[in-house]
Steps between C-alpha positions, in 0.01 A plus 500: 500500500568138585640201322311354204552121490480323164292183486731328249871470438666842502655639184583844640557631851459879495636685803386861469377736772324763283131396526388638163790357303495168683130448441502611136819315404399172667155521338660566162728196534208278598307628200798395286470146634753487784438382855617783724549568870534862603668581833543850641793444735838330509383268782184391319683449171765281659234290675320438171824408326598256772160333488435495126803610300442685170619483142574874514531743790444871428631712787463870574828632639339735754272305736346618827677240716830462320712523190409312184867423435523329840180307429632384164820386667302292750293346220815412304650338810194276522497423128810571294421619149146614586388740222446850644392831350553819695222756459591839642489878488876508564649596163860549615765307310659358817165360618442335163849352498453371854180323407638342186826400673296300752379282213166666425368434151387860455480837675187687393456867583160655579297609316521205264322382187264208571544351153879502535509336842243243384729399213792466741294280730374284216851457361629395841217255565467369145666163561301427817173617344553281194557192712209566740160502324309648793694826471368571151229768525153468353512751214126519422265757655129546431251776566155520348522386138871582477798271541852634548796278413792642700753280322412617147351841591176420315153617599210299357128581525347152485359557151814448300632853534856545626731794561874509558598701806830658600673352802407800715135493386475129582662539841282794601182332378600175673552683827163674472330167424656340807362791704167542319233703681767626741678834515851470361703799612679701233804518726516121523477459122782746449723321751414161353558576135718813486693483825417856611213747516634802311279730291598365158441139597162606633412642159623182333273292726201714400575431132511125562174508697339679204623225266369230733160667511482465122595132526217440746240639259468146362292421812244762600484361854856610569622851571776678690397770747751771588495602867645851506825520694499131589496255211276272294235231535439243227129426532347176379122548493317167501 
């Protein structure tokens, strides 16, 4: 897996060597409106930082070509005060204390909750986002006759009908809309919105998909197909 270069100014530099997590997490952050570069190695991450900088650097502690703590130290030497999150499977107290003592803003243990880390990122970047209009995401999504307002969690049908969605319903539906007519893996959805793939979260996802199917009944050209053992496809039949 190589380096994914952002076309615009970078909000977040993610340095993570797990292919599934790196792909899903970077895609999730882009969906939430951030410009993201994902690097898989210490060397690649440092090159991106030197060339572009980043509002926030999220670093995995265990990288294939080095130690995330060492990488963070090099980044801080180049830019004192650079906001850094550590993202790691190392849960030991001494590792956490080491990361925070280096000046990291947060030390986040895997598996993590996507909603929680998103709030932490938004809180950290709030001032910069407020002063830079081009970082504000477009909150409207359309499919068929339906329009989803991600800011207010409203779904309208184009004929005056509107329904209030929960945050999780809106986020799942929004993700399916962005990937309409494509297979969205169940595993990816669980990592994106629950942070892990355990049995109970899988059952919770099935409940939300059932709710979303009912929401889509307002447009008979839309339906969600379940692909056994893999995931879901939101079909838009024209």
